[in-house]
C-alpha positions as CSV (number, residue, x, y, z in Angstrom):
1,X,98.9,-20.7,-203.9
2,X,99.4,-16.9,-204.4
3,X,95.7,-16.5,-204.7
4,X,95.0,-18.3,-201.4
5,X,97.6,-16.1,-199.6
6,X,96.1,-13.0,-201.1
7,X,92.5,-14.0,-200.2
8,X,93.7,-14.9,-196.7
9,X,95.3,-11.5,-196.3
10,X,92.2,-9.7,-197.6
11,X,90.0,-11.5,-195.0
12,X,92.5,-11.1,-192.2
13,X,93.2,-7.4,-192.7
14,X,89.9,-6.1,-191.2
15,X,90.3,-8.4,-188.2
16,X,93.8,-7.0,-187.7
17,X,92.7,-3.4,-187.9
18,X,89.8,-3.9,-185.5
19,X,92.2,-5.6,-182.9
20,X,94.6,-2.6,-183.3
21,X,91.8,-0.1,-182.4
22,X,90.8,-2.0,-179.3
23,X,92.4,-1.6,-175.9
24,X,93.9,-5.0,-175.1
25,X,92.8,-4.6,-171.4
26,X,89.2,-3.9,-172.3
27,X,86.3,-5.4,-174.3
28,X,85.3,-1.9,-175.6
29,X,85.7,-0.9,-179.2
30,X,86.6,2.7,-179.9
31,X,83.8,4.3,-181.9
32,X,84.3,7.9,-182.9
33,X,81.4,10.3,-182.1
34,X,80.0,12.3,-185.0
35,X,80.6,16.0,-184.9
36,X,76.8,16.6,-185.1
37,X,76.3,14.6,-181.9
38,X,78.9,16.6,-180.1
39,X,77.6,20.0,-181.2
40,X,74.0,19.0,-180.3
41,X,75.1,17.8,-176.9
42,X,76.9,21.1,-176.3
43,X,73.9,23.1,-177.5
44,X,71.6,21.2,-175.2
45,X,73.8,21.8,-172.2
46,X,74.0,25.5,-173.0
47,X,70.2,25.7,-173.4
48,X,69.8,23.9,-170.0
49,X,72.2,26.3,-168.4
50,X,70.4,29.3,-169.9
51,X,67.1,28.0,-168.7
52,X,68.3,27.4,-165.2
53,X,69.9,30.9,-165.0
54,X,66.6,32.4,-166.1
55,X,64.7,30.4,-163.5
56,X,67.2,31.4,-160.8
57,X,66.9,35.1,-161.8
58,X,63.1,34.8,-162.0
59,X,63.0,33.6,-158.4
60,X,65.0,36.7,-157.3
61,X,62.8,39.4,-158.9
62,X,61.2,42.0,-156.7
63,X,57.4,42.1,-156.5
64,X,56.9,45.9,-156.2
65,X,53.3,46.4,-155.2
66,X,52.2,43.8,-157.8
67,X,54.7,44.7,-160.5
68,X,57.2,42.1,-161.3
69,X,60.5,44.0,-161.7
70,X,61.8,42.0,-164.6
71,X,61.8,42.7,-168.3
72,X,63.0,45.4,-170.6
73,X,64.1,48.7,-169.0
74,X,61.4,50.8,-170.6
75,X,58.6,48.3,-169.8
76,X,59.6,48.2,-166.1
77,X,59.8,52.0,-165.8
78,X,56.4,52.3,-167.5
79,X,54.8,49.7,-165.2
80,X,56.1,51.1,-161.9
81,X,55.1,54.6,-162.7
82,X,51.6,53.5,-163.3
83,X,51.3,52.6,-159.6
84,X,49.6,55.0,-157.3
85,X,52.5,54.8,-154.7
86,X,55.1,56.0,-157.2
87,X,55.5,59.1,-159.4
88,X,58.4,60.4,-161.3
89,X,60.2,63.6,-160.5
90,X,63.3,63.1,-162.6
91,X,64.3,60.2,-164.8
92,X,68.0,59.5,-165.3
93,X,68.5,56.7,-167.8
94,X,72.3,56.3,-167.2
95,X,73.2,52.7,-166.3
96,X,76.1,52.5,-164.0
97,X,78.4,49.7,-163.1
98,X,79.4,48.9,-159.5
99,X,82.7,47.4,-158.4
100,X,81.2,44.0,-157.9
101,X,79.9,43.9,-161.5
102,X,76.3,44.6,-160.7
103,X,74.6,47.4,-162.6
104,X,72.3,50.1,-161.2
105,X,70.2,53.1,-162.2
106,X,68.6,55.9,-160.1
107,X,65.6,58.2,-160.5
108,X,64.2,61.0,-158.3
109,X,60.6,60.0,-157.4
110,X,57.8,60.5,-155.0
111,X,57.3,57.3,-153.1
112,X,54.1,57.3,-151.0
113,X,54.0,61.1,-151.6
114,X,57.5,61.7,-150.2
115,X,60.3,62.9,-152.5
116,X,63.0,60.2,-152.5
117,X,66.0,59.0,-154.5
118,X,65.3,55.6,-156.0
119,X,68.3,53.3,-156.7
120,X,67.8,49.9,-158.4
121,X,70.4,47.2,-158.7
122,X,69.9,44.6,-161.4
123,X,71.3,41.9,-163.5
124,X,71.0,41.8,-167.3
125,X,70.9,38.6,-169.4
126,X,71.9,38.2,-173.0
127,X,68.5,39.3,-174.3
128,X,68.7,42.6,-172.4
129,X,66.1,41.3,-169.9
130,X,66.7,43.2,-166.6
131,X,66.0,41.6,-163.3
132,X,65.9,44.1,-160.4
133,X,66.9,42.4,-157.2
134,X,67.6,45.3,-154.9
135,X,65.5,48.5,-154.8
136,X,66.0,51.4,-152.3
137,X,64.2,54.6,-151.6
138,X,66.0,57.3,-149.5
139,X,64.7,60.6,-148.3
140,X,66.6,63.2,-146.3
141,X,63.4,64.6,-144.8
142,X,63.3,63.9,-141.1
143,X,59.6,64.3,-140.2
144,X,58.6,61.4,-138.0
145,X,55.3,61.1,-139.8
146,X,57.1,59.9,-142.9
147,X,57.8,56.4,-141.5
148,X,54.1,56.0,-140.6
149,X,53.2,56.9,-144.2
150,X,55.7,54.3,-145.6
151,X,54.6,51.6,-143.1
152,X,50.9,52.2,-143.8
153,X,51.3,51.9,-147.6
154,X,53.6,48.8,-147.3
155,X,51.1,47.1,-145.0
156,X,48.3,47.6,-147.5
157,X,50.0,45.4,-150.0
158,X,52.5,43.2,-148.0
159,X,50.4,42.7,-144.8
160,X,51.5,43.4,-141.3
161,X,55.2,43.7,-140.7
162,X,56.9,40.6,-139.3
163,X,59.0,42.8,-137.0
164,X,57.8,46.2,-135.7
165,X,60.1,48.1,-133.5
166,X,58.3,51.4,-132.9
167,X,60.9,52.7,-130.4
168,X,63.6,52.3,-133.1
169,X,61.2,53.0,-136.0
170,X,62.3,49.8,-137.8
171,X,59.9,47.6,-139.6
172,X,60.6,44.3,-141.5
173,X,58.5,42.1,-143.9
174,X,59.8,38.7,-144.9
175,X,57.9,37.1,-147.8
176,X,57.8,33.4,-148.8
177,X,59.4,34.3,-152.1
178,X,62.6,35.3,-150.2
179,X,61.9,39.0,-150.7
180,X,62.6,41.2,-147.6
181,X,61.3,44.7,-147.2
182,X,62.6,47.1,-144.5
183,X,61.6,50.6,-143.5
184,X,63.8,52.4,-141.0
185,X,65.8,55.5,-140.0
186,X,68.5,56.4,-142.4
187,X,71.9,56.0,-140.6
188,X,73.3,59.4,-141.6
189,X,74.3,62.4,-139.6
190,X,71.4,64.5,-140.8
191,X,68.9,61.7,-140.5
192,X,66.1,60.8,-142.9
193,X,64.3,57.6,-143.9
194,X,64.8,54.6,-146.1
195,X,62.7,51.8,-147.5
196,X,64.4,48.9,-149.3
197,X,63.4,45.7,-151.1
198,X,66.1,43.0,-151.3
199,X,66.9,39.3,-151.4
């Protein structure tokens, strides 16, 4: 008799344990996930997020006269100074942080033969890949011929401006990539000119 009770308990014990793990209001059995599965799922999600961030950044990269302004800093600098529209006067490699968290650097250049300050705002991903999304050229020279020089060079690569206001000397290009280019008077007491590329 004791053997029958012992055998009954041995057979009933697994059924009792299973019923304890189940939610009485549901037909689902709780099955623990393996740590490997959890880690893999998290890694996949992180990889997808990284890929999406890279794609988003890639869409917002300036096409500067055929040079894609994305990559390592030294490569971008080398590529833009190989263009006939740009030559270096003074290179300052100090990266500065703005109040909104964006980073920027500036050089003194000749843009279309005109001495200008060049400021570039960019984001930097974990692999130190820079994506320049705002590029500005400013000159304090006030000669009216300068705007015609800028517009002529911009038109050669980007086509005719979408907006031309010759009275205000303001010209705009809007590209299908979302990039906008604008050449106009510099709003400063002493005057000057500016060309900027932005999204």
